[in-house]
Structure formats: structure tokens, C-alpha cells
C-alpha positions, 0 to 999 in steps of 0.5 A: 529469480524464479519463474512461473508460466506467467510471471517472474518471481524476483526476491532481490528486486532493486529500485534505484535510491532504495535499500534493501532489495524488495520482492516482485512479480513481473509479467513475462508474457506481456508488457507491464501495463499496471503496477500494484505496490504493497507496503507491509506493517510494522515488525514485518518485511516484504515477504509478509504481503508477498502471498497476497501478491501471488494470490492477486497476480493471476487475476490482474493480467499485465500487472507488476506487483512489488512488495516494498521492504521498509528501510529500517530494521527495528532496534533490538531485532524483533525477529528481523522485523522492519519499520517505515518509521519508529513508533512506540504507540499510536500517538498522533505526534509520532505518526505525524513526524514518522510519516513525514520522515519516511515519505521520501523513501516511498516516493523515491521507490514509486518514481523509480518504478514508474520510470522503470515500467514507463507508466503514468501515475494513474496506472499505479495503485498502493496497498498498505497494511497497518503502518504500511497503510499509514504510509500509503495515505501519507504518500498517495495524497502528495504525488503530482497526479492521482494514483489509480487507487489507494487501498488501506487496511487496519491503518490511520491517516497521519496528521489529518490537519497537515493532510488538509493543507498539503494534499496535491492529489486526490486518488480514490481510497478504500479503507478496510478495518476489523472491528476487533482491531486491538492494535490500531483503533477501529475508529481510525478508519472513520476519522481518516475517511472523514478527512479524505472526504473533506479533501474531495477524494472519493473514499469508501470504507469496509467494516470487517466484523469480528476481525482483529488486526489483519486482512481477511478474504472479504477484504482482499476480494474488495481490493481485487474488485477495485483494482480490476475496475481501476485498471480497466479490466472489467468484471472478474468473470469476463 
């Protein structure tokens, strides 16, 4: 564990019912009042989004940030990359089956974190990229109560028809996608937004011209503004 003036950096963060360990930034000068959970993309690991945690932590006071490690290694190595579920291509049937199978793992992690920090569901937000975005949408719609926010980047909503029939909560969503994404089709954002709106969930989209499969500064700034509002922190300059 490393320390900074305001939070502890934990690279072997354990959550009951999940393995391998995750990464976390935990406030050390005040109680945890909010939680942001990051879900990385296919072929990455929990370290991939951890720089974002370091960027956001100073402007999200009282917020624990946990970057989850996906449960499966990708067969064949792929430089130590991991996956929430196996996927060979952006195929609706593969997304549907895989997201259903992986949902329990993420839900278990969230329940463990909620209990650990003594939070309500409305104190927790999800931030997912690519396959992690798919899992954020899959899980965020099926919790007992709405989360504070679900932030999805360069992803897609698995099985829209199933979402329409299974959704038990309707948190607010921000979907961000690069127009030049060559991995997950750009129109996946509008398709997801359409279904979420049909469910009655508050949803906004943010198009990033010229951006490929990634997260840029403007997209991250949009997330920060949504999180500070959802967590009752007010204007960033306040």
C-alpha cells in the first residue's frame, strides 16, 4: 500500500467473493461518502483505468475509487490481458450470453463494496470503458435501487430486448463515444440511448468527433461534472 496526503493507494485490494485483487484509492483524511467503480475494457486489466482514478480523486473528496480486475485471463495470453467474458467480435448473441454470465461477478463486487463502506446504492457510480461499459449497462439496470450515475465509454448495451424486460432500476446514464471508433460501432451509442430512454432512464449522449476507441479529456471532464453533481459536491470551482 502506498500513501498520498489524502488517500491510500492499494494495489492488492480484496473484495469478498471476487478474485484476483483489484486497485483502489481510499480517502485517509475523511470517511468514505461515495464510491466510483471503474470497469476496464477487453484485453486490459485494473491498471488500465487507474490513471483516471488518480486524476479524479483530488476533485472527488470523500470518494473511494476502485478499479475492478476482470475475472478471466484471455486464452493465449494477450500480454496478460483480461476479459469480463469471451468475445470474438461485436456480435449480439455473444454480447447477450457473455454479459449475463459475467453480471454476477460485478454485482457481487458492488454488494461487497457497498457493505464495506456502509453506503447506499445512490452513493455509488459506475464508469466503464468498452467491454467494461457493456458490463456497467448490464449491471446498472438490474440492481435493487438506482445508482448515482452510470458512465459508459465506447461500449454497447447487451441485448436491448432483454434489458427492456429485466430492468429493475433506472439510474442516470452518460454515454460517450468517438465518431471514429473502429472497434465498437459508433451507432451503438444511439442504439443504447434509445433503449434506455424507452425504459424511462435519464440518458445523455456525448459525441467525440475525431476520436477512435478511447477516452479523451473532454469525455473525462463530462464524467467529472456528472459525478460532482450526483454526489452533491456542487460546482468544481466552488
